[in-house]
N, CA, C and O atoms as CSV, one atom per row, in Angstrom:
chain,resi,resn,atom,element,x,y,z
A,1,UNK,N,N,-32.284,-17.195,-25.334
A,1,UNK,CA,C,-30.562,-16.179,-25.177
A,1,UNK,C,C,-29.979,-16.937,-24.043
A,1,UNK,O,O,-29.973,-17.667,-23.052
A,2,UNK,N,N,-29.791,-16.644,-24.405
A,2,UNK,CA,C,-27.639,-17.808,-23.713
A,2,UNK,C,C,-26.857,-16.555,-22.958
A,2,UNK,O,O,-26.166,-15.676,-23.473
A,3,UNK,N,N,-27.155,-16.740,-21.732
A,3,UNK,CA,C,-25.584,-15.685,-21.090
A,3,UNK,C,C,-24.017,-16.425,-21.712
A,3,UNK,O,O,-24.218,-17.510,-22.258
A,4,UNK,N,N,-22.510,-15.966,-21.687
A,4,UNK,CA,C,-22.078,-16.253,-21.996
A,4,UNK,C,C,-21.257,-15.075,-20.475
A,4,UNK,O,O,-21.738,-14.136,-19.841
A,5,UNK,N,N,-19.664,-15.875,-20.413
A,5,UNK,CA,C,-19.099,-14.986,-19.603
A,5,UNK,C,C,-16.950,-15.067,-20.039
A,5,UNK,O,O,-15.865,-15.536,-19.698
A,6,UNK,N,N,-17.483,-14.423,-20.749
A,6,UNK,CA,C,-16.179,-14.732,-21.476
A,6,UNK,C,C,-15.247,-14.426,-20.787
A,6,UNK,O,O,-15.594,-13.627,-19.917
A,7,UNK,N,N,-13.276,-14.915,-20.732
A,7,UNK,CA,C,-12.717,-13.846,-20.615
A,7,UNK,C,C,-11.851,-14.246,-20.808
A,7,UNK,O,O,-11.376,-15.294,-20.370
A,8,UNK,N,N,-11.164,-13.054,-21.953
A,8,UNK,CA,C,-9.878,-12.999,-22.837
A,8,UNK,C,C,-8.894,-12.420,-21.533
A,8,UNK,O,O,-9.354,-12.156,-20.422
A,9,UNK,N,N,-7.742,-12.314,-21.839
A,9,UNK,CA,C,-6.782,-11.865,-21.627
A,9,UNK,C,C,-6.533,-11.026,-20.015
A,9,UNK,O,O,-5.823,-10.128,-19.563
A,10,UNK,N,N,-7.277,-11.677,-19.684
A,10,UNK,CA,C,-7.610,-11.526,-18.495
A,10,UNK,C,C,-8.491,-10.303,-18.331
A,10,UNK,O,O,-8.648,-9.812,-17.213
A,11,UNK,N,N,-9.020,-9.839,-19.315
A,11,UNK,CA,C,-10.830,-8.775,-19.314
A,11,UNK,C,C,-11.884,-9.672,-18.548
A,11,UNK,O,O,-11.429,-10.785,-18.815
A,12,UNK,N,N,-13.075,-9.914,-17.717
A,12,UNK,CA,C,-13.972,-10.945,-18.107
A,12,UNK,C,C,-15.124,-9.715,-18.883
A,12,UNK,O,O,-14.985,-8.524,-18.605
A,13,UNK,N,N,-16.124,-10.137,-19.763
A,13,UNK,CA,C,-17.413,-9.457,-21.029
A,13,UNK,C,C,-17.899,-10.888,-20.823
A,13,UNK,O,O,-17.599,-12.079,-20.909
A,14,UNK,N,N,-18.926,-9.930,-20.470
A,14,UNK,CA,C,-20.342,-10.605,-20.977
A,14,UNK,C,C,-21.383,-10.887,-22.293
A,14,UNK,O,O,-21.766,-9.963,-23.010
A,15,UNK,N,N,-21.681,-11.946,-22.449
A,15,UNK,CA,C,-21.842,-12.130,-23.543
A,15,UNK,C,C,-23.300,-12.488,-24.340
A,15,UNK,O,O,-23.200,-13.607,-24.845
A,16,UNK,N,N,-24.754,-11.810,-24.626
A,16,UNK,CA,C,-25.336,-12.640,-24.340
A,16,UNK,C,C,-25.596,-13.627,-26.346
A,16,UNK,O,O,-25.163,-12.941,-27.272
A,17,UNK,N,N,-26.137,-14.825,-26.697
A,17,UNK,CA,C,-26.256,-15.334,-27.138
A,17,UNK,C,C,-27.411,-15.633,-27.548
A,17,UNK,O,O,-28.242,-15.917,-26.685
A,18,UNK,N,N,-27.836,-15.661,-29.052
A,18,UNK,CA,C,-29.350,-15.695,-29.112
A,18,UNK,C,C,-29.893,-16.583,-29.438
A,18,UNK,O,O,-30.885,-16.101,-29.986
A,19,UNK,N,N,-29.969,-17.657,-29.505
A,19,UNK,CA,C,-30.628,-19.020,-30.524
A,19,UNK,C,C,-31.727,-18.876,-31.628
A,19,UNK,O,O,-32.579,-18.050,-31.299
A,20,UNK,N,N,-31.888,-19.312,-32.548
A,20,UNK,CA,C,-32.273,-19.329,-34.218
A,20,UNK,C,C,-32.367,-20.706,-34.659
A,20,UNK,O,O,-31.791,-21.717,-34.256
A,21,UNK,N,N,-33.241,-20.518,-35.598
A,21,UNK,CA,C,-33.344,-22.084,-35.560
A,21,UNK,C,C,-32.569,-22.914,-36.529
A,21,UNK,O,O,-31.447,-22.629,-36.949
A,22,UNK,N,N,-32.917,-23.435,-36.685
A,22,UNK,CA,C,-31.686,-24.614,-36.873
A,22,UNK,C,C,-31.157,-24.214,-38.429
A,22,UNK,O,O,-32.081,-24.043,-39.223
A,23,UNK,N,N,-29.848,-24.050,-38.947
A,23,UNK,CA,C,-29.061,-23.811,-39.765
A,23,UNK,C,C,-29.342,-22.173,-40.012
A,23,UNK,O,O,-30.077,-22.044,-40.992
A,24,UNK,N,N,-29.083,-21.264,-39.589
A,24,UNK,CA,C,-29.295,-20.371,-39.117
A,24,UNK,C,C,-28.657,-20.133,-38.421
A,24,UNK,O,O,-28.619,-20.835,-37.410
A,25,UNK,N,N,-27.536,-18.685,-38.594
A,25,UNK,CA,C,-26.495,-17.990,-37.521
A,25,UNK,C,C,-26.811,-17.851,-36.411
A,25,UNK,O,O,-27.899,-17.287,-36.531
A,26,UNK,N,N,-26.579,-18.000,-35.081
A,26,UNK,CA,C,-27.079,-17.583,-34.257
A,26,UNK,C,C,-25.708,-15.986,-34.235
A,26,UNK,O,O,-24.502,-15.757,-34.330
A,27,UNK,N,N,-26.682,-15.488,-34.090
A,27,UNK,CA,C,-26.568,-13.604,-33.662
A,27,UNK,C,C,-25.731,-12.943,-32.157
A,27,UNK,O,O,-26.580,-12.493,-31.388
A,28,UNK,N,N,-24.808,-12.853,-31.807
A,28,UNK,CA,C,-24.169,-12.632,-30.729
A,28,UNK,C,C,-24.406,-11.030,-30.221
A,28,UNK,O,O,-24.211,-10.262,-31.162
A,29,UNK,N,N,-24.775,-10.348,-28.979
A,29,UNK,CA,C,-24.880,-9.440,-28.950
A,29,UNK,C,C,-23.575,-8.861,-28.644
A,29,UNK,O,O,-22.730,-9.753,-28.577
A,30,UNK,N,N,-22.826,-7.019,-28.313
A,30,UNK,CA,C,-21.784,-6.657,-28.271
A,30,UNK,C,C,-21.459,-6.882,-26.981
A,30,UNK,O,O,-22.156,-6.448,-26.064
A,31,UNK,N,N,-20.405,-7.559,-26.797
A,31,UNK,CA,C,-19.709,-7.427,-25.313
A,31,UNK,C,C,-19.617,-6.248,-24.803
A,31,UNK,O,O,-19.560,-5.174,-25.402
A,32,UNK,N,N,-19.603,-6.447,-23.705
A,32,UNK,CA,C,-20.044,-5.620,-22.014
A,32,UNK,C,C,-18.674,-6.273,-20.908
A,32,UNK,O,O,-18.650,-7.224,-20.126
A,33,UNK,N,N,-17.826,-5.432,-21.233
A,33,UNK,CA,C,-16.509,-5.919,-20.124
A,33,UNK,C,C,-18.077,-6.036,-18.693
A,33,UNK,O,O,-19.114,-5.376,-18.744
A,34,UNK,N,N,-17.792,-6.812,-17.874
A,34,UNK,CA,C,-18.178,-7.382,-16.390
A,34,UNK,C,C,-16.795,-7.418,-15.334
A,34,UNK,O,O,-15.704,-7.940,-15.564
A,35,UNK,N,N,-17.111,-6.895,-14.465
A,35,UNK,CA,C,-15.872,-7.125,-13.472
A,35,UNK,C,C,-15.506,-8.431,-12.994
A,35,UNK,O,O,-16.049,-9.451,-12.570
A,36,UNK,N,N,-14.534,-8.046,-13.201
A,36,UNK,CA,C,-13.500,-9.051,-13.670
A,36,UNK,C,C,-13.036,-10.033,-12.493
A,36,UNK,O,O,-12.208,-9.571,-11.708
A,37,UNK,N,N,-13.450,-11.233,-12.309
A,37,UNK,CA,C,-13.128,-12.628,-10.945
A,37,UNK,C,C,-11.811,-12.252,-11.199
A,37,UNK,O,O,-11.237,-12.024,-12.264
A,38,UNK,N,N,-11.055,-12.198,-8.914
A,38,UNK,CA,C,-9.410,-11.930,-8.792
A,38,UNK,C,C,-8.454,-13.215,-9.528
A,38,UNK,O,O,-8.600,-14.429,-9.390
A,39,UNK,N,N,-7.702,-12.659,-10.135
A,39,UNK,CA,C,-6.543,-13.306,-10.760
A,39,UNK,C,C,-6.208,-14.369,-10.139
A,39,UNK,O,O,-6.839,-14.500,-9.090
A,40,UNK,N,N,-5.406,-15.260,-10.373
A,40,UNK,CA,C,-5.399,-16.647,-9.350
A,40,UNK,C,C,-4.190,-15.986,-8.618
A,40,UNK,O,O,-3.645,-14.974,-9.060
A,41,UNK,N,N,-3.871,-16.504,-7.674
A,41,UNK,CA,C,-2.694,-16.205,-6.436
A,41,UNK,C,C,-1.543,-16.885,-7.656
A,41,UNK,O,O,-1.236,-17.978,-8.133
A,42,UNK,N,N,-1.107,-15.173,-7.789
A,42,UNK,CA,C,0.715,-16.051,-8.671
A,42,UNK,C,C,1.788,-15.950,-7.474
A,42,UNK,O,O,1.568,-15.293,-6.457
A,43,UNK,N,N,2.980,-16.679,-7.709
A,43,UNK,CA,C,4.034,-16.338,-6.377
A,43,UNK,C,C,3.279,-14.498,-5.875
A,43,UNK,O,O,2.638,-13.550,-6.329
A,44,UNK,N,N,4.023,-15.045,-4.552
A,44,UNK,CA,C,4.427,-13.825,-3.557
A,44,UNK,C,C,5.820,-13.096,-4.097
A,44,UNK,O,O,7.008,-13.345,-4.301
A,45,UNK,N,N,5.022,-12.217,-4.171
A,45,UNK,CA,C,5.782,-11.493,-5.271
A,45,UNK,C,C,7.115,-10.645,-3.977
A,45,UNK,O,O,7.089,-10.649,-2.747
A,46,UNK,N,N,8.441,-9.827,-5.232
A,46,UNK,CA,C,9.485,-9.836,-4.615
A,46,UNK,C,C,9.764,-9.042,-3.426
A,46,UNK,O,O,9.407,-7.865,-3.471
A,47,UNK,N,N,10.450,-9.550,-2.161
A,47,UNK,CA,C,10.459,-7.404,-2.081
A,47,UNK,C,C,11.713,-6.528,-3.234
A,47,UNK,O,O,12.624,-6.686,-4.048
A,48,UNK,N,N,10.902,-5.598,-2.535
A,48,UNK,CA,C,11.887,-5.018,-2.726
A,48,UNK,C,C,13.188,-4.471,-2.789
A,48,UNK,O,O,13.600,-3.829,-1.822
A,49,UNK,N,N,13.976,-4.653,-3.904
A,49,UNK,CA,C,15.700,-4.858,-3.379
A,49,UNK,C,C,16.157,-2.640,-3.667
A,49,UNK,O,O,15.890,-1.682,-4.392
A,50,UNK,N,N,17.081,-3.108,-2.286
A,50,UNK,CA,C,16.932,-2.174,-1.940
A,50,UNK,C,C,17.890,-1.274,-2.695
A,50,UNK,O,O,18.988,-1.712,-3.041
A,51,UNK,N,N,17.510,-0.012,-2.969
A,51,UNK,CA,C,17.570,0.946,-3.985
A,51,UNK,C,C,20.074,1.564,-4.100
A,51,UNK,O,O,21.015,2.147,-3.562
A,52,UNK,N,N,19.673,0.876,-5.056
A,52,UNK,CA,C,21.416,1.752,-5.723
A,52,UNK,C,C,22.061,2.807,-4.883
A,52,UNK,O,O,20.998,3.213,-4.413
A,53,UNK,N,N,23.062,3.666,-4.253
A,53,UNK,CA,C,23.975,4.145,-3.017
A,53,UNK,C,C,24.209,4.805,-4.968
A,53,UNK,O,O,24.341,4.456,-6.142
A,54,UNK,N,N,24.074,6.405,-3.653
A,54,UNK,CA,C,24.155,7.460,-4.802
A,54,UNK,C,C,25.633,7.411,-5.638
A,54,UNK,O,O,26.755,7.350,-5.136
A,55,UNK,N,N,25.202,7.466,-7.336
A,55,UNK,CA,C,26.531,7.301,-8.175
A,55,UNK,C,C,26.545,5.879,-8.353
A,55,UNK,O,O,27.023,5.280,-9.316
A,56,UNK,N,N,25.790,5.218,-7.001
A,56,UNK,CA,C,25.754,3.518,-7.535
A,56,UNK,C,C,25.517,3.535,-9.379
A,56,UNK,O,O,25.164,4.540,-9.996
A,57,UNK,N,N,25.875,1.875,-10.157
A,57,UNK,CA,C,26.216,1.610,-11.496
A,57,UNK,C,C,24.852,0.551,-11.227
A,57,UNK,O,O,25.265,-0.053,-10.237
A,58,UNK,N,N,23.207,-0.142,-11.577
A,58,UNK,CA,C,22.805,-0.980,-11.144
A,58,UNK,C,C,22.846,-1.231,-12.170
A,58,UNK,O,O,22.677,-0.559,-13.187
A,59,UNK,N,N,23.311,-3.251,-11.833
A,59,UNK,CA,C,23.390,-4.033,-13.403
A,59,UNK,C,C,22.290,-5.031,-13.151
A,59,UNK,O,O,22.411,-5.945,-12.336
A,60,UNK,N,N,21.050,-4.792,-13.987
A,60,UNK,CA,C,19.946,-5.580,-14.404
A,60,UNK,C,C,19.814,-5.996,-15.688
A,60,UNK,O,O,20.088,-5.443,-16.753
A,61,UNK,N,N,19.132,-7.560,-15.298
A,61,UNK,CA,C,18.201,-8.191,-16.733
A,61,UNK,C,C,18.322,-8.167,-17.528
A,61,UNK,O,O,17.133,-8.420,-17.726
A,62,UNK,N,N,18.947,-8.036,-19.103
A,62,UNK,CA,C,17.792,-7.902,-20.083
A,62,UNK,C,C,17.569,-8.831,-20.800
A,62,UNK,O,O,17.750,-8.815,-22.018
A,63,UNK,N,N,17.093,-9.888,-20.075
A,63,UNK,CA,C,15.955,-10.665,-20.385
A,63,UNK,C,C,15.245,-11.404,-19.314
A,63,UNK,O,O,15.864,-11.680,-18.287
A,64,UNK,N,N,13.947,-11.768,-19.464
A,64,UNK,CA,C,13.266,-13.088,-18.347
A,64,UNK,C,C,14.068,-14.569,-17.909
A,64,UNK,O,O,14.603,-15.146,-18.855
A,65,UNK,N,N,14.125,-14.878,-17.265
A,65,UNK,CA,C,14.919,-15.975,-17.024
A,65,UNK,C,C,14.969,-16.744,-15.746
A,65,UNK,O,O,13.970,-17.061,-15.100
A,66,UNK,N,N,16.439,-17.074,-15.366
A,66,UNK,CA,C,17.001,-17.727,-14.116
A,66,UNK,C,C,18.139,-17.423,-13.269
A,66,UNK,O,O,19.091,-17.887,-13.896
A,67,UNK,N,N,18.583,-16.900,-12.187
A,67,UNK,CA,C,19.970,-17.214,-11.896
A,67,UNK,C,C,20.409,-17.590,-12.220
A,67,UNK,O,O,21.307,-16.763,-12.066
A,68,UNK,N,N,21.345,-19.106,-13.278
A,68,UNK,CA,C,22.474,-19.630,-13.585
A,68,UNK,C,C,22.900,-19.993,-12.479
A,68,UNK,O,O,22.405,-20.772,-11.664
A,69,UNK,N,N,24.352,-19.094,-12.443
A,69,UNK,CA,C,25.569,-18.102,-11.904
A,69,UNK,C,C,25.743,-17.164,-12.058
A,69,UNK,O,O,25.807,-16.426,-13.042
A,70,UNK,N,N,25.937,-16.998,-10.157
A,70,UNK,CA,C,26.781,-15.598,-9.701
A,70,UNK,C,C,28.524,-15.647,-9.977
A,70,UNK,O,O,29.433,-16.217,-9.373
A,71,UNK,N,N,28.496,-14.909,-10.984
A,71,UNK,CA,C,30.125,-15.331,-10.967
A,71,UNK,C,C,31.594,-14.019,-9.841
A,71,UNK,O,O,32.693,-14.239,-9.333
A,72,UNK,N,N,30.533,-12.552,-9.984
A,72,UNK,CA,C,31.473,-11.944,-9.399
A,72,UNK,C,C,31.026,-11.497,-7.510
A,72,UNK,O,O,29.889,-11.504,-7.039
A,73,UNK,N,N,31.739,-11.308,-7.102
A,73,UNK,CA,C,31.381,-11.382,-5.573
A,73,UNK,C,C,31.494,-9.581,-5.027
A,73,UNK,O,O,31.972,-8.552,-5.505
A,74,UNK,N,N,30.981,-9.845,-4.161
A,74,UNK,CA,C,30.424,-8.397,-3.222
A,74,UNK,C,C,32.189,-8.170,-2.799
A,74,UNK,O,O,32.887,-9.019,-2.246
A,75,UNK,N,N,32.612,-6.841,-3.223
A,75,UNK,CA,C,33.968,-5.878,-3.134
A,75,UNK,C,C,34.950,-6.786,-4.478
A,75,UNK,O,O,36.160,-6.610,-4.614
A,76,UNK,N,N,34.414,-7.403,-5.051
A,76,UNK,CA,C,35.730,-7.343,-6.429
A,76,UNK,C,C,35.014,-6.284,-7.610
A,76,UNK,O,O,33.836,-5.936,-7.698
A,77,UNK,N,N,36.303,-5.882,-8.555
A,77,UNK,CA,C,36.667,-4.978,-9.144
A,77,UNK,C,C,36.132,-5.393,-10.234
A,77,UNK,O,O,36.236,-6.599,-10.461
A,78,UNK,N,N,35.579,-4.735,-10.991
A,78,UNK,CA,C,35.251,-5.239,-12.590
A,78,UNK,C,C,35.880,-3.949,-12.817
A,78,UNK,O,O,36.103,-2.919,-12.182
A,79,UNK,N,N,36.138,-4.571,-14.350
A,79,UNK,CA,C,35.930,-3.631,-15.247
A,79,UNK,C,C,35.041,-3.855,-16.722
A,79,UNK,O,O,35.186,-4.873,-17.399
A,80,UNK,N,N,34.388,-3.077,-16.986
A,80,UNK,CA,C,33.613,-3.278,-18.163
A,80,UNK,C,C,33.190,-3.853,-19.008
A,80,UNK,O,O,33.926,-3.557,-19.949
A,81,UNK,N,N,32.292,-4.674,-19.435
A,81,UNK,CA,C,31.973,-4.990,-20.256
A,81,UNK,C,C,32.363,-6.963,-19.615
A,81,UNK,O,O,31.958,-7.802,-20.420
A,82,UNK,N,N,33.120,-7.590,-18.216
A,82,UNK,CA,C,32.696,-8.278,-16.823
A,82,UNK,C,C,31.932,-8.959,-16.988
A,82,UNK,O,O,31.352,-8.570,-18.002
A,83,UNK,N,N,31.350,-10.081,-16.522
A,83,UNK,CA,C,30.561,-10.563,-16.192
A,83,UNK,C,C,30.437,-10.937,-15.112
A,83,UNK,O,O,31.128,-11.780,-14.539
A,84,UNK,N,N,29.192,-10.125,-14.552
A,84,UNK,CA,C,29.008,-10.774,-13.180
A,84,UNK,C,C,27.910,-11.593,-12.317
A,84,UNK,O,O,28.006,-12.052,-11.179
A,85,UNK,N,N,26.488,-11.633,-13.530
A,85,UNK,CA,C,26.027,-13.580,-13.640
A,85,UNK,C,C,25.559,-13.994,-14.420
A,85,UNK,O,O,24.827,-13.331,-15.154
A,86,UNK,N,N,25.777,-15.214,-14.578
A,86,UNK,CA,C,24.985,-15.746,-15.296
A,86,UNK,C,C,23.568,-16.171,-15.506
A,86,UNK,O,O,23.055,-16.597,-14.471
A,87,UNK,N,N,22.554,-16.174,-16.882
A,87,UNK,CA,C,21.343,-16.020,-16.596
A,87,UNK,C,C,20.942,-17.274,-17.030
A,87,UNK,O,O,21.837,-17.521,-16.222
A,88,UNK,N,N,20.525,-18.314,-17.469
A,88,UNK,CA,C,19.035,-19.449,-18.403
A,88,UNK,C,C,17.748,-18.248,-18.898
A,88,UNK,O,O,17.089,-17.368,-18.343
A,89,UNK,N,N,17.836,-18.648,-19.833
A,89,UNK,CA,C,16.675,-18.284,-20.288
A,89,UNK,C,C,16.437,-18.719,-22.134
A,89,UNK,O,O,17.214,-18.304,-22.994
A,90,UNK,N,N,15.536,-19.378,-22.363
A,90,UNK,CA,C,15.593,-20.375,-23.659
A,90,UNK,C,C,15.992,-21.617,-23.442
A,90,UNK,O,O,15.606,-22.482,-24.229
A,91,UNK,N,N,16.679,-21.906,-22.552
A,91,UNK,CA,C,18.115,-23.289,-22.271
A,91,UNK,C,C,19.217,-22.551,-22.973
A,91,UNK,O,O,20.044,-23.076,-23.718
A,92,UNK,N,N,19.151,-21.430,-22.697
A,92,UNK,CA,C,20.765,-20.929,-23.773
A,92,UNK,C,C,20.906,-19.759,-22.094
A,92,UNK,O,O,19.973,-19.505,-21.332
A,93,UNK,N,N,22.385,-19.264,-21.967
A,93,UNK,CA,C,23.580,-19.476,-20.418
A,93,UNK,C,C,23.524,-17.976,-21.075
A,93,UNK,O,O,23.936,-17.848,-22.228
A,94,UNK,N,N,22.971,-16.726,-20.293
A,94,UNK,CA,C,22.966,-15.751,-21.222
A,94,UNK,C,C,23.904,-14.503,-20.035
A,94,UNK,O,O,23.209,-13.971,-19.170
A,95,UNK,N,N,25.319,-14.164,-20.092
A,95,UNK,CA,C,26.458,-13.458,-19.632
A,95,UNK,C,C,25.688,-12.248,-18.990
A,95,UNK,O,O,25.938,-11.475,-19.914
A,96,UNK,N,N,24.930,-11.469,-18.104
A,96,UNK,CA,C,24.998,-10.082,-17.557
A,96,UNK,C,C,26.753,-9.491,-17.395
A,96,UNK,O,O,27.707,-10.047,-16.851
A,97,UNK,N,N,26.699,-8.644,-17.849
A,97,UNK,CA,C,28.368,-7.058,-17.790
A,97,UNK,C,C,27.847,-6.982,-17.303
A,97,UNK,O,O,26.739,-7.434,-17.015
A,98,UNK,N,N,29.000,-5.845,-16.790
A,98,UNK,CA,C,29.348,-5.320,-15.712
A,98,UNK,C,C,28.935,-3.461,-17.212
A,98,UNK,O,O,29.464,-3.589,-18.317
A,99,UNK,N,N,28.259,-2.391,-17.016
A,99,UNK,CA,C,28.643,-1.958,-18.053
A,99,UNK,C,C,29.437,-1.038,-18.015
A,99,UNK,O,O,29.601,-0.478,-19.099
A,100,UNK,N,N,29.998,-0.661,-17.187
A,100,UNK,CA,C,30.990,0.105,-16.799
A,100,UNK,C,C,31.973,-0.380,-15.189
A,100,UNK,O,O,31.566,-0.992,-14.202
A,101,UNK,N,N,33.277,0.166,-15.472
A,101,UNK,CA,C,33.434,-0.222,-13.960
A,101,UNK,C,C,33.915,0.173,-12.934
A,101,UNK,O,O,34.386,1.305,-12.825
A,102,UNK,N,N,33.887,-0.619,-12.067
A,102,UNK,CA,C,32.955,-0.251,-10.382
A,102,UNK,C,C,34.120,-1.655,-9.937
A,102,UNK,O,O,35.021,-2.370,-10.374
A,103,UNK,N,N,33.169,-1.317,-8.593
A,103,UNK,CA,C,33.719,-2.137,-8.052
A,103,UNK,C,C,32.019,-3.505,-7.289
A,103,UNK,O,O,30.883,-3.037,-7.367
A,104,UNK,N,N,32.127,-4.381,-6.927
A,104,UNK,CA,C,30.515,-4.508,-6.991
A,104,UNK,C,C,30.214,-4.741,-5.426
A,104,UNK,O,O,30.849,-5.307,-4.536
A,105,UNK,N,N,28.900,-4.024,-5.466
A,105,UNK,CA,C,29.210,-3.441,-3.534
A,105,UNK,C,C,27.940,-4.174,-3.701
A,105,UNK,O,O,27.450,-4.022,-2.582
A,106,UNK,N,N,26.678,-5.208,-4.707
A,106,UNK,CA,C,25.636,-5.976,-3.930
A,106,UNK,C,C,25.532,-7.120,-5.188
A,106,UNK,O,O,25.802,-6.959,-6.379
A,107,UNK,N,N,25.114,-8.154,-4.586
A,107,UNK,CA,C,24.875,-8.854,-5.511
A,107,UNK,C,C,22.904,-8.648,-4.910
A,107,UNK,O,O,22.637,-7.996,-3.900
A,108,UNK,N,N,22.352,-8.992,-5.340
A,108,UNK,CA,C,20.630,-8.675,-5.538
A,108,UNK,C,C,19.831,-10.312,-5.251
A,108,UNK,O,O,18.807,-10.561,-4.615
A,109,UNK,N,N,20.845,-11.320,-6.061
A,109,UNK,CA,C,19.440,-12.713,-5.996
A,109,UNK,C,C,20.383,-13.383,-5.169
A,109,UNK,O,O,20.940,-13.213,-4.085
A,110,UNK,N,N,20.342,-14.310,-6.209
A,110,UNK,CA,C,20.426,-16.412,-5.032
A,110,UNK,C,C,19.964,-16.929,-6.444
A,110,UNK,O,O,18.855,-16.799,-6.962
A,111,UNK,N,N,20.877,-17.432,-6.845
A,111,UNK,CA,C,20.710,-19.705,-7.078
A,111,UNK,C,C,20.015,-19.441,-7.831
A,111,UNK,O,O,19.398,-18.491,-7.348
A,112,UNK,N,N,19.436,-19.746,-9.304
A,112,UNK,CA,C,17.969,-20.283,-8.698
A,112,UNK,C,C,17.304,-19.467,-9.224
A,112,UNK,O,O,16.757,-19.719,-10.298
A,113,UNK,N,N,17.106,-17.656,-8.293
A,113,UNK,CA,C,16.519,-17.163,-8.916
A,113,UNK,C,C,15.598,-17.176,-10.023
A,113,UNK,O,O,16.012,-17.489,-11.140
A,114,UNK,N,N,14.282,-16.841,-9.815
A,114,UNK,CA,C,13.786,-16.578,-11.602
A,114,UNK,C,C,13.581,-15.248,-11.561
A,114,UNK,O,O,12.907,-14.725,-10.673
A,115,UNK,N,N,14.267,-14.448,-12.724
A,115,UNK,CA,C,14.273,-12.793,-12.890
A,115,UNK,C,C,13.283,-12.743,-14.125
A,115,UNK,O,O,12.862,-13.453,-15.039
A,116,UNK,N,N,13.175,-11.554,-13.630
A,116,UNK,CA,C,11.781,-10.549,-14.957
A,116,UNK,C,C,13.364,-9.729,-15.441
A,116,UNK,O,O,14.497,-9.504,-15.015
A,117,UNK,N,N,12.468,-9.501,-16.643
A,117,UNK,CA,C,13.859,-8.268,-17.655
A,117,UNK,C,C,13.501,-6.722,-16.810
A,117,UNK,O,O,12.403,-6.260,-16.500
A,118,UNK,N,N,14.601,-6.278,-16.636
A,118,UNK,CA,C,14.513,-4.960,-15.748
A,118,UNK,C,C,14.879,-5.381,-14.308
A,118,UNK,O,O,15.351,-4.374,-13.779
A,119,UNK,N,N,14.878,-6.199,-13.610
A,119,UNK,CA,C,15.165,-6.771,-12.190
A,119,UNK,C,C,16.827,-6.020,-11.849
A,119,UNK,O,O,17.884,-6.072,-12.476
A,120,UNK,N,N,16.481,-5.430,-10.728
A,120,UNK,CA,C,17.875,-5.490,-10.354
A,120,UNK,C,C,18.576,-6.446,-10.158
A,120,UNK,O,O,17.827,-7.377,-9.863
A,121,UNK,N,N,20.313,-6.984,-10.145
A,121,UNK,CA,C,20.663,-8.539,-9.646
A,121,UNK,C,C,21.816,-7.599,-9.546
A,121,UNK,O,O,22.278,-7.785,-10.672
A,122,UNK,N,N,22.505,-6.836,-9.071
A,122,UNK,CA,C,23.559,-5.809,-8.473
A,122,UNK,C,C,23.865,-4.874,-8.530
A,122,UNK,O,O,23.228,-4.231,-9.364
A,123,UNK,N,N,25.047,-4.027,-7.733
A,123,UNK,CA,C,24.593,-2.466,-7.620
A,123,UNK,C,C,26.706,-2.781,-8.055
A,123,UNK,O,O,27.259,-3.833,-8.378
A,124,UNK,N,N,27.238,-1.540,-7.880
A,124,UNK,CA,C,28.335,-1.528,-9.216
A,124,UNK,C,C,28.020,0.012,-8.404
A,124,UNK,O,O,26.951,0.618,-8.328
A,125,UNK,N,N,29.635,0.448,-7.732
A,125,UNK,CA,C,30.452,1.311,-7.645
A,125,UNK,C,C,31.594,2.185,-8.337
A,125,UNK,O,O,32.187,3.048,-7.690
């Protein structure tokens, strides 16, 4: 019998495999979860973005990617659908637009930042 630890999607399983005569199929015992080793250290987590002010309008990333260009600036008035930030995702430039009219209250990212879907990019008043 041989014991193996197999990790699938971050979950470690302990598997015992019985050795058999040549030509016979090996028989594996049911996998039992074992304590997984800590995941490799990823990039340091981002500091929490400041909460939007009361009545603030959040502008969030719709796709994961990298901040390619910041089009709007703090204090600028925008209409619904105006571009705030351009993200680069899968070699495409994707505009992130204001969901409604308002004034840019904050820009929460910098050019070159990596963002995930749902990350807060900016707030409007």
